[in-house]
BAFI-506818 format. One record per residue (C-alpha): y, x, z; residue in three letters. Coordinates in steps of 0.5 Angstrom, whole numbers, plus 500, padded with zeros to 3 digits. Each point is the difference from the previous one (the first is absolute). Layout:
BEGIN
YXZAla ...
This chain:
BEGIN
849526705Met 505502506Asn 501507497Phe 502496494Leu 505496504Arg 503506503Gly 501503493Val 502494496Met 506499505Gly 498497507Gly 504501506Pro 499507503Ser 503503506Ala 500507497Gly 503503494Pro 499497494Gln 495505495Pro 502503494Ser 498497493Gly 496506499Ala 496500507Asp 499492498Thr 497502494Ile 496506503Gln 497495505Lys 498495495Leu 497505496Cys 496502506Asp 498493501Arg 498499493Val 495506500Ala 497499507Ser 500493501Ser 493497500Thr 502493499Leu 502497493Leu 505496503Glu 504505504Asp 499504493Arg 503495496Arg 506498505Asp 501508500Ala 500500492Val 505494500Arg 505503504Ala 500506496Leu 501495494Lys 506498503Ser 503507502Leu 498503493Ser 507497497Lys 504503505Lys 496506502Tyr 498502493Arg 499507501Leu 497500507Glu 495495498Val 498503493Gly 499507504Ile 496498506Gln 497493498Ala 498502492Met 493503502Glu 498495505His 502494495Leu 495503495Ile 495500505His 501493502Val 499498492Leu 494504500Gln 496498507Thr 503493501Asp 499496493Arg 496494504Ser 507498503Asp 505498494Ser 506499505Glu 500507502Ile 499503493Ile 506496498Gly 504502505Tyr 498508499Ala 501499492Leu 507496502Asp 502506504Thr 498505495Leu 504497495Tyr 506500504Asn 500507501Val 498502493Ile 505495496Ser 507502499Asn 502492499Asp 504500506Leu 505495502Glu 508502499Glu 501500507Glu 494505501Glu 502504495Gln 507501503Glu 497502507Glu 495505497Asn 505503495Ser 502505505Ala 493502501Lys 499501492Gln 493497500Val 501498492Asp 494504499Asp 496498506Leu 496495495Gly 497506496Ser 499504505Gln 495495504Phe 497498493Thr 498507499Glu 497501507Ile 496493499Phe 497502493Ile 499507502Lys 493497502Gln 498496494Gln 495496504Asp 506496503Asn 502498493Val 493498499Thr 500496506Leu 506496498Leu 496498494Leu 495497504Thr 505497504Leu 503497494Val 493497498Glu 500496507Glu 502492499Phe 503499506Asp 508499499Phe 502504506His 496506498Val 501500492Arg 507499500Trp 502506504Pro 495504497Ala 503498493Val 507502502Lys 498506503Leu 497503494Leu 506498496Thr 505504505Ser 495506499Leu 500499492Leu 508500501Lys 500506504Gln 495505497Gln 498496493Gly 496505496Pro 496503506Gln 498493503Val 499498492Gln 495506500Gln 496498506Ile 499493498Ile 498502493Leu 494504503Val 499495505Ser 494496497Pro 502493498Met 507501503Gly 504497494Val 495494500Ser 501499507Arg 508499499Leu 499496494Met 497495504Asp 506498503Leu 503497494Leu 494495501Ala 502498507Asp 502493501Ser 505502506Arg 507501496Glu 503505505Val 494505499Ile 499498492Arg 508502500Asn 499506504Asp 494502496Gly 505500494Val 505505503Leu 494504502Leu 497501493Leu 507501498Gln 501506504Gln 492502498Leu 501500493Thr 507504499Lys 499506496Ser 492500500Asn 497499493Ala 493500503Ala 501495506Ile 504496495Gln 494499495Lys 495498506Ile 505495502Val 501497493Ala 492500499Phe 500496507Glu 503494496Asn 507502503Ala 503497494Phe 497493500Glu 501499508Arg 507502499Leu 502496494Leu 496494504Asp 505501506Ile 506501495Ile 498493497Thr 499497507Glu 506502503Glu 504497494Gly 501506495Asn 507502499Ser 502494505Asp 496503506Gly 502504506Gly 500507502Ile 492500499Val 501500493Val 505506500Glu 494504504Asp 495498495Cys 504502494Leu 502507503Leu 492501501Leu 499498493Leu 505505498Gln 497505504Asn 493499497Leu 503500493Leu 505505499Lys 498506497Asn 493498500Asn 497499493Asn 493498503Ser 503495504Asn 505497494Gln 494500496Asn 496496505Phe 505495501Phe 501499492Lys 492499499Glu 500496506Gly 505495497Ser 505500505Tyr 506501496Ile 499493498Gln 500498507Arg 507503500Met 503495496Lys 501494505Pro 505505504Trp 505499495Phe 500493499Glu 507499502Val 503493500Gly 506497497Asp 504500506Asp 501507501Asn 506499506Cys 499502507Gly 495506499Trp 498502507Ser 500508502Ala 492500501Gln 499497493Lys 505505497Val 496505503Thr 493498498Asn 502499493Leu 503506500His 493503502Leu 497496495Met 504503494Leu 499507503Gln 492499500Leu 500498493Val 504506498Arg 495504504Val 495498495Leu 504501493Val 504506503Ser 501505494Pro 497506505Thr 493496499Asn 495502495Pro 502497493Pro 494497499Gly 500496507Ala 507498499Thr 499497494Ser 494496502Ser 504497506Cys 506499495Gln 495496496Lys 497496506Ala 507498502Met 501497493Phe 494496499His 500497507Cys 507498500Gly 503505505Leu 505503495Leu 503493498Gln 501498507Gln 504506501Leu 504499494Cys 501493503Thr 503503506Ile 504504496Leu 504495497Met 500495506Ala 506498503Thr 502501508Gly 495506501Val 503506504Pro 503506497Ala 495505503Asp 494495498Ile 503500493Leu 501507500Thr 493502502Glu 497494495Thr 503504494Ile 497506502Asn 494497501Thr 500497493Val 502506497Ser 494504503Glu 495494498Val 503501492Ile 501507500Arg 495503494Gly 497493499Cys 501497493Gln 497493502Thr 505500506Asn 506503497Gln 499495494Asp 499494505Tyr 507503504Phe 503500493Ala 499492500Ser 502498506Val 507496500Asn 505499506Ala 501492502Pro 507500497Ser 503496494Asn 499502495Pro 494504503Pro 501508499Arg 494505501Pro 499503506Ala 502507498Ile 507498498Val 501497506Val 498506504Leu 504504496Leu 506496501Met 499502508Ser 499507498Met 507501497Val 503495505Asn 504505505Glu 500494505Arg 493500501Gln 496504505Pro 499507499Phe 492500502Val 500493495Leu 503504494Arg 495506501Cys 494495500Ala 502497494Val 501507497Leu 493501502Tyr 497494497Cys 503501493Phe 497507500Gln 493497502Cys 501495495Phe 501505494Leu 495506503Tyr 495501494Lys 503493497Asn 502502493His 500492499Lys 505499505Gly 504506498Gln 501498493Gly 502493503Glu 505503504Ile 503504495Val 500495494Ser 505496504Thr 505505499Leu 498501492Leu 505496496Pro 495496496Ser 498497507Thr 507499504Ile 501493501Asp 507498496Ala 501494504Thr 501503507Gly 496495503Asn 495504504Ser 501507503Val 494505498Ser 497506504Ala 503505495Gly 507497501Gln 500500507Leu 497507500Leu 506502495Cys 505496505Gly 497504506Gly 501507496Leu 507499499Phe 502496506Ser 505503505Thr 495500506Asp 496507500Ser 494497503Leu 499495494Ser 501506495Asn 495504503Trp 495494501Cys 501498493Ala 500507497Ala 493501504Val 497493497Ala 502502493Leu 497506501Ala 493497502His 501496494Ala 499506495Leu 495504505Gln 495503495Glu 502496494Asn 503504494Ala 500493496Thr 505497505Leu 504506501Lys 502500492Glu 501492500Gln 505501506Leu 504504495Leu 502494496Arg 503497506Val 508499499Gln 505498505Leu 506497499Ala 505503505Thr 506496499Ser 503496495Ile 502503493Gly 497506501Asn 493502497Leu 494499503Pro 497506504Val 493502500Ser 497500507Leu 498507500Leu 507502499Gln 503495505Gln 496504505Cys 502506498Thr 507498500Asn 500497508Ile 496506502Leu 506505497Ser 505495504Gln 499503506Gly 497494504Ser 496500507Lys 495505501Val 495494501Gln 502497493Thr 499507496Arg 494502503Val 497493498Gly 503501493Leu 497507500Leu 493498502Met 500494494Leu 503505495Leu 494505502Cys 495495500Thr 502497493Trp 501507497Leu 493503502Ser 495500495Asn 504497495Cys 503504495Ser 504495496Ile 504498507Ala 502507501Val 503501493Thr 504494501His 502503507Phe 502506496Leu 503497495His 506498504Asn 504507501Pro 503499507Ala 493499503Asn 498508500Val 507502502Pro 500495506Phe 493502502Leu 502508500Thr 506499503Gly 497496506Gln 494505501Ile 505506500Ala 505498505Glu 499502507Asn 501493504Leu 498498507Gly 493498503Glu 501493497Glu 501502493Glu 494505500Gln 495494499Leu 504497494Val 500508497Gln 493500501Gly 499493496Leu 505503495Cys 496506499Ala 493496499Leu 504496495Leu 502506496Leu 493503501Gly 497493497Ile 505501494Ser 497507499Ile 493499501Tyr 499493496Tyr 505502495Asn 497500492Asp 506504498Asn 502495495Ser 507501502Leu 503507497Glu 505501506Asn 495498505Tyr 494504499Arg 496502505Lys 502508499Glu 507498500Lys 500496507Leu 496505503Lys 506505498Gln 505495503Leu 496500506Ile 500508500Glu 508500499Lys 503495504Arg 495499506Ile 495506500Gly 492499500Arg 499501507Glu 506496503Asn 497494495Phe 493501503Ile 503500507Glu 504494499Lys 494496497Leu 496502507Gly 505496504Phe 497494498Ile 493501503Ser 503504506Lys 504494502His 498496506Glu 500493497Leu 496502494Tyr 494502505Ser 501493504Arg 500497493Ala 493504498Ala 496497505Gln 499493498Lys 502495495Pro 504495504Gln 507502501Pro 501500507Ser 507502502Phe 504500507Ser 506499497Ser 503499493Pro 503507500Asp 493503500His 498496494Met 500506495Met 493501497Phe 494496497Asp 493501501His 498500493Glu 506505498Phe 498505505Thr 493500496Lys 504501494Leu 504506503Val 494503502Lys 497500493Glu 506503497Leu 503505504Glu 495505499Gly 500499492Val 507500500Ile 501506504Ser 495504495Lys 504497494Ala 506503502Ile 497507500Tyr 496499493Lys 503504494Ser 501497494Ser 493503497Glu 497497506Glu 503493498Asp 497501493Lys 493502502Lys 501494505Glu 502495495Glu 494502496Glu 495500505Val 503493502Lys 500498492Lys 493502500Thr 498497506Leu 503493498Glu 496501493Gln 494501504His 502494505Asp 501496493Asn 493502498Ile 497499506Val 503493501Thr 498499492His 493501502Tyr 500496506Lys 503494496Lys 494501495Val 495501505Ile 503494504Arg 500496493Glu 493502499Gln 497498507Asp 503493498Gln 497500494Glu 493502503Leu 501495505Glu 502494495Glu 494503496Leu 495500506Lys 502492501Gln 499499493Arg 493503500Val 498496506Ser 503493497Thr 496501494Leu 494502504Thr 500494504Ser 502496493Gln 494503497Asn 495498505Glu 503493500Gln 499500492Leu 493503501Gln 498494505Ala 503495495Thr 497503494Val 493499504Thr 502493502Gln 501499492Gln 494503498Val 496495504Ser 504494498Gln 499502493Ile 493501501Gln 500493503Gln 504497494His 495503495Lys 494496504Asp 504494500Gln 501501492Tyr 493501499Asn 498494504Leu 505496496Leu 498503493Lys 493498502Val 502493501Gln 504499494Leu 494503496Gly 496494503Lys 505495498Asp 500503493Thr 493499499Gln 500493503His 506498495His 496503494Asn 494496502Ser 504494500His 503501493Ser 493501497Asp 498494503Thr 506496497Phe 498503493Gln 492499501Met 501493502Asn 502495495Gly 502494504Ile 507499502Gln 499497507Thr 496505502Glu 505506498Glu 505496504Val 496499506Ser 499508500Lys 507501499Leu 501495506Arg 495504504Glu 503507498Glu 507497502Leu 497498507Glu 497507501Glu 507503499Trp 503495505Lys 495502505Asn 501508499Lys 507499500His 499496507Glu 496505502Leu 505506498Leu 505496504Gln 496499506Gly 499508500Gln 507501499Leu 502496506Arg 495504504Glu 503506498Lys 507498502Asp 498498507Ser 496506501Val 506504498Ile 505496504Glu 496501506Lys 500508499Leu 507500498Asn 502497506Ser 499506505Pro 501505494Gln 507497500Leu 502501507Glu 498507499Met 504501494Gly 500504494Thr 504506498Thr 503500493Glu 497506498Gln 493496501Ser 502495496Ser 502504494Gln 494504500Thr 496493500Ser 504498494Lys 498506497Ser 493499501Gly 501493498Gly 503501493Leu 493503498Glu 496494502His 505495497Ser 499504493Ser 493498501Glu 501493502Leu 505500494Gln 494502495Lys 495495504Glu 506494498Leu 500502493Glu 492500500Met 501493503Leu 505498495Arg 496502494Ser 494496503Gln 504494500Ile 503501493Gln 492500498Leu 499494504Gln 506496497Ser 497503493Ala 493497502Glu 504493502Ile 503500493Ser 493501497Lys 498494504Leu 505496497Gln 499501493Met 492499501Glu 502493503Asn 504498494Gln 494502496Lys 496496504Leu 504494499Gln 500501493Val 492501500Met 500494505Asn 504495495Thr 495502494Thr 493500504Ala 501493503Asp 498495494Pro 498495505Val 507499502Leu 503494496Ala 507500503Asp 504506498Ser 506498504Gly 496500507Ala 497507498Arg 508502499Ala 502498506Ala 494503504Ala 501507496Ser 508499502Ser 498499507Glu 495506501Leu 505504496Glu 506498506Ala 495502505Arg 498506497Leu 507502500Glu 502498507Gln 494504502Glu 502506496Met 507500503Lys 498499507Glu 495507499Leu 507503497Lys 503498506Ser 495503505Gln 499506496Val 508501501Lys 499498507Ala 495505501Leu 504506497Ser 506498505Glu 495500506Glu 498507497Lys 507503500Glu 501497507Ser 493504502Leu 503506497Arg 506500504Gln 497498507His 495506498Leu 506505499Asp 503497507Ser 494501503Ser 499507498Ser 506503504Ser 497497506Thr 493503499Val 502507502Ala 503497506Ile 494496502Leu 496506499Gln 504504504Glu 500495506Glu 493500499Lys 499507501Ser 504500506Lys 496494503Leu 494504499Gln 503506503Arg 502496506Glu 493497500Val 497507500Ala 504502506Glu 499493504Ser 492502499Lys 501507502Lys 504497506Glu 494495502Gln 495506499Asp 504504505Asp 500494505Leu 493499499Leu 498508501Val 505499506Leu 496494503Leu 494503499Ala 502506504Asp 503496505Gln 493496501Asp 497507500Gln 504502506Lys 500493504Ile 492501499Ser 500507503Ala 505497506Leu 495495501Lys 494504501Ile 504505504Lys 502494505Leu 493498500Lys 498507502Asp 505500505Leu 497493503Gly 505495498Phe 498494497Pro 502499493Val 498494495Glu 499501493Asp 503496495Glu 494496498Asp 499498507Asp 507498501Ile 499496494Glu 493497502Ser 503498507Gly 506497496Asp 495496496Gln 496498506Gly 506497503Asp 501496494Glu 493498500Asp 501498507Glu 506496499Asp 497496494Gly 494498505Asp 505498505Glu 504496495Glu 493497497Glu 498498507Gln 507497502Asp 
């Protein structure tokens, strides 16, 4: 301790030791002292000197400090001092004053040199990983900072050591779960450095649940309103996802895209955005762009785009896009993000076309954005973003291209002028005085024609009114007129790109272009002149346009056939000179920049010359045009013949493809019909089976009724015989009454049976009505009931005939009654009073007539009841099949329940056997086991004793 006091500035009589000497003495003390307290004080002193004497401490003390980390693990305090000292030596994050003091010594590369010395022994990094696992704050935090500094200085080497270390990455992932925010936040910074440009480590970190933890931290910190911790987490997420297809797929499959939606929920009050919020939201938008970048595999990009639409993320971005008060850089980045979310995705493009700006009246978002693009007062980066958005909206979107071009056609232009269309804005920008607006409008219109020959032909119909009183001019003619007027280079380049895109692969457009006699001389004049470097780009584009006019020429104009145009080039320009001028395009520096990525990113408006899609067209046409210039007329004829042959072949192939496609559709339809008919056949077979059983039942019922009717007929015949045999009128009347009573009894019996059947049918119909019946089953039951109804009709006819027979017999009885009356008057000589006989006879006749009327009414009632019975039978026939089906279902359920009961009985028997076996084992082992019989007998004994006690009481 006395030694340390002298070193640390205590009073001394002799000369003060230099810094190097002091550090040397401290290092000796660390190496030789046996007391832990002395070594701890020496390391503390080295820590205090390490910032001022960084070089000396690094050279002399590093080895001793590493030794302390290895040997004094039990003392967290000395370990913390040693780690802090090493951090001060290795880290370049010095304060400004210290940097000024050390600037003369040129120690900027000290950190990397000391890091190289430290990681030369890989065990040192492994030792740091074990220290990171310590929970003690004074050990874990400096270990995290030191490891972060090592990764900053020598990233790839340290990454490789950690990668091969067992559980190295997993140990560092545990830092995100630390409850102490300081360690957790520094852990995020450590993982940032660890995941830079190392796909293997990025995958390990992602599969260690990094996405879940980082998104949780962002949510806890308040999303875009959070502090710098949110920024660090977003940077780490970008490291994990950028150019890593595996992690991107894992992020999408884990449904983490849905968790990004709350990030962009911006309130109505958008004023007063903090700088940190702007930074956070900017990084969030960039993270979305990482997932849908055009450089990603198309399948991965498409799936992410669909997920963003379905979870509402695209809708949220469009809300920000149309909101007011959003900072300009956030608005620009939002436009770029929406552009890549909709690029090449038809569903997203259709949704974007339906978005309206919150204006009065509402305007489509596309129109509002185009207004910003052609407005020269808007910021340059914003106009580039709008152009990129428009390009992405039209990319592989034939429907959107058609909608844009249709706004230029005469039939769809709004004559009232109340609303401005996208086509009108593009034309206005194409012919404005601002060269940047000219270029942007020309490129945007070229994208509306990209790979769409139909729209190229339709655009030829567009007519423009240049001035009052003059005839309208076609859009193609107006473009060439402006081109020949010698406007700015940027304007001419834009118009030439538009014309090249328009004429490529469209012979009709080439014919319209060549029909103007001034176009070809203008192009040849531009190409033949020797102009400055700025004009070389225009010359190259003119050569490309003339070459397209030759290559896609259908020779419909006699004066501008392919051969004549080639001769014109040979005479006025020269083939070699023409090819040289054509090559100016691809050799230009701005061409190379535009070919790198689809997004137009330019440092200044003057550099805005080429479009990415146009560079693809140049690459495709440059070679074929060069060959076409050198071909002779015979070769052209052969090529045309080959083209015609190929076209015919393509037409034949297309025809057969169409036929095959139609046959496939028909085959698919036939397969569906076969499956439908098969199912219908099965249903009809089941219905037929049910109807056969129903018919059999109805036949049985019919036979039963027939037997009963036969008995009734015999009974009636016996009564009629009795009437004929009996000569006494009173006996005949009594028998008629008895027969009437029998008919009444039978009628009541039939009514009782009918009521019983009705009750049974209602009981069975109640559950069946809940289940419901299909229309097809009702139709089939009706078809089965028709046969039954015909049989019942025959039965009814038989009953009617029997009733007629009975009425005939009644009329015979009436005639016999009259005869009996006559016989009675002649055979009774005893009666002297003829008046009394006449009165008795009239009274008897009246009674007989009354009885006959009652009999007729009863017969009529019986026929009506029979008809009602037949109707009830018809209605019940439709329910018979349903009842049979319900019965079969119930039988199946009963069988299944019986089967389950049998299985349960088998299981119970097995359990009883197992229990008995276990009891035997317990008895063998000496444990007392009571049998169930003993237990029951014991319980019975207890009950008997309780009963005796009660009796005694």
